[in-house]
N, C-alpha and C positions, 0 to 999 in steps of 0.2 A: 504493500500500500504506500509505495514511495510517493512523496509529494503531498500526502494528506496530513492534516493536523491530527493530533491524538483524538480530539473530539470527533472529527469526521470518520476516522478509522473505526472507532467504536460504534458509531451510528450505522456505518456501512455493514459492519459485522452483524448487527441486529437485523438490518434489512435483508441480508442474504438468508438469514434463518427464517424470517417471516415469509419471504418469497417461496422458500422450500415448503414451509408448513401449509401455505395457501394452495400450492399445487397439489400436495398430498391429499388435501381435504376438499378440493374443488371450490375454493373460495375466491371470489372476484375482488381484486384490489387494483388501484391505479396510483401511480406517482402523481402528486398534485402540488399546487403552490410553488414555492421556491425550489423544491426538489425537481419538479417537472421542468421549471425554467432552467435550472442548472443542467439537466439532461440535454435540453434543446440547444442552449446557448454555449455551454462549456463542456458538454460530454460527461458531466459529473457534477460535483458540488459547485455551487456558487462560491468563489474563493473565500468570501467573508461569512459564509453560512456554517452552522455547526450542528444541525440536526436534520432529520428526515421527516417529510410529511407524506402520508398516503391516505387515500380515501376509499371507502367501501359503501356500496348500496346498503341501506339499513338492514336488509335481511342477511346479507353476508357478514355485516359488522356484528350483528347479534350472535350469529353462529360462530364467528371467530372468537368473540368474547367467551362464549360458553365453552368452547373446546380448549382454548389456550389456558383457561383457569384449571383445567383438569390434567394437563400434561406437565412433565418435568421440564422446566425451562432450561436453556443452556446455562452454563456457569456464568455468574455475575448478572444475569438478567432477572428483572422482576417487573411486576405490573403496577400501574397506578390508575385510579379512577375514583370518582366521588363515592360510588357505591361501596368501595373498599375502605373508605375513611382515611385514605393516605394521600389524597390530593383532590382539590376541589374542581376537577375538570369533568365536563360531560363528553369527553372523548377519551379513548384508551391510550395509555402511554406504555410503551415497552422500553424499559429503562436499564441502563448499564450502571452498576454500582461502583465501578472503578474510579469514577469521578463523582464527587458529591457536591452539589451546588444549591444555592437558594436564589431564586429570582428576586429582582428588586421589587416586583409587584407583591411578593409574599414575604417581604422582610418583616421581621417582628412576629412571624408565626412559626409553627413547628413543621411546616411543610417544606421539606427538602426534596430534591430530585437528583437526577443524573443526566447523562447523555442519552437522548431518547429518540425513538421513532414515534411520532404522534399519529395515531390511527383515528381518522375522522369519519363519522357517519354522514352519508348523503341521504337526504330525505326529499320527498316530493313537495311541491308548492303549487298553489293554484295558478292557472294561466290568466285568469281574470285579473286585471291590474289592481282593482280595489281590494279584492279578496287576498291577492298576493301581498299587498302592503299591510293589510290588517293582520294577516298571519305572521308576517315577518316582524312587525313591531311589537306584537304580543310576545313573541319569543324574546326579542331584545329586552323587553321590560323584565322578564324573569332572569335573563342573563345578567342584567345590571344589578338586580337585587342580590344574586349570588356573588357577583364581584364585590359589591359593597360590603357584604358580610365578611368576606375573607381577606380581601386585598388591602395592602398598606395605604393608609391615608397620606403618608409622606410622599410615596410615589405618585399618588393621585394628584397631590398639590403641584408636583413638578409638571405633570402632563397637562393640567388645567390652569397653569399659571396665566394670569391675566383675564380669566373668565369672571365677569362681574357677578355671576350666580354662584361662584365657588363657596362662599360662606353657607348658603342654603343647602348646597349639595353635601358639604361636609357635615352639616347638622343631620341631614337625612341618613347619611352613612353611619353616623354614630348611633342613631335609632335602630337601624337595620342590624348593626353589629351586636346589639343586645337581644336580638330575637332568640328565644329558647331553642334548644336542639330539635325539639319536636316540630316546631314551625319550620325550621330550616330544612328538615327532612321532607316535610310536605311540599315545600317549594321545589326541592330537587325532583321529587316524584312527579309533580305537576309539569315541570319543565320537560322532563324526559317524555312524558305522555304527549305534550303538544308538539315536540320536535318530530315525533313519529306519526303524527295525525294523518298525513297524506302519503299514500302508498307510492314509493319510488317508481315502481313498474307501471303505474297507471297515470303518471303525470308527464306532461310535455316538458316541464321545467323542474329542475332539482336544485338543491342548495346544500352547501356545507354551512349550516347555520352557526356553528361554533368556531368557524374560521375567523381569521383576522381581517378579511377584506369586506366584511359586511354585505351590502347589496350586490357588490360585484361578484360575490360567490354564487349568485343566482344565474344558472346557465341552462341551456338546452340539454336535455338528457342525451340527445344525439351526440353532443360533444364528448361525452364519456363513452357511449356505445359499448362495444365488447372489448375495448382496449386494443393496444398494439405494443409490440416489443420495442424497447428503446435502450440504447446504450447508456450506461451510467457507470463510470469508474471501472471500465473493462468487464462489466457484467451486463446482462440483459434483464431488465425488469419491465413490468407492464405499465405503460403510460396510458393516458386517455386516447380515444380513437382519433380525435381531431384536436391535436395540441395547439395548432395555430389559433383557431377560434377561441379555445379556452384561455390561452395565455393573453391573447389580445383583449379579451373581455376583462381580465383581472388587472393586467399591467399596461395596457396600451401598446406602445412601441417597445415590445419586450426584448428585441435584439439589441437595442441601444443600451450600453452600460450607463447606469446613473452616475452623476458626479459623486465624488467620495463622501461629501457631507450628507448625501441622501442614500447611503448604503446602510440601512438600519441594522445595527448589531443587536443581538439578544443581550440584555443587561442582567448580569448575575454576579454573585460572589462565589468563588470556589472555596469550599470548606475543607475538602480532602481529596487527594489524588493517590491512588493505590497502584500496586504491582509495578509496571514498568516506569511509573512516574515517581519522582521524589515527592514525598508528602509536603503539601503546602497548606498552610492555614491562613484563612482570610485574605486570599489573593484576589484583588478586584479585577474583574474582566468585563469587557463590553463587546465580545464577539468571538 
């Protein structure tokens, strides 16, 4: 894995295992987001990226979750999901424990993680413009409540600096952070139910509702299709059937490199590095 960072090498190792597991069990997955962009534009990782994103139709995602919980994972790998109580995400994370980090957004909490493959569910969404917006923003409301309950106010202040409504938003976040566990559990359950309301296979449009690109994640189901093999770091993985249309929808002119100041790194603090790495405590990283 010459030329890859330690982070990228560990994420690639996890992706190779997931690809093999999905083939063995007939599970559909696609490279998506920055990982698909990296495959098309760089033949592998975007140089400043450090994780992997894949997506699955909801039916395949549920089956993957059910099966992967029952098998013995490869050494150093573990799972994270809100239902396991070890990370507040509504997508599954396949994590490597040889590097332990805490993201800036979860600073001050007990939620640590590692180098991961994020596995996102794709769900259906109505074709009708009004119903589409109604469904999307209903989901966003629940996601914002979940984020407010768990995520750091200090990080939120940095992101929302200059927002005249910031004091009101911070007050609401403090109220939400005091919700009892029973109420938070109900919110998680309700969000999961709404996410899966529209059948992926019966909708013209689908969406990765818990992805970072918000409404740009709403795409024609035909863009994903049956998938196609793509080269990624001297391996072949399954990408979406129509990568040009998908990437153009999310990134616009995706073949043009963004200026350095617009190459958004993941912000986190390294807590521990194991095995081949020298242990580092509290090393601040931005990508």
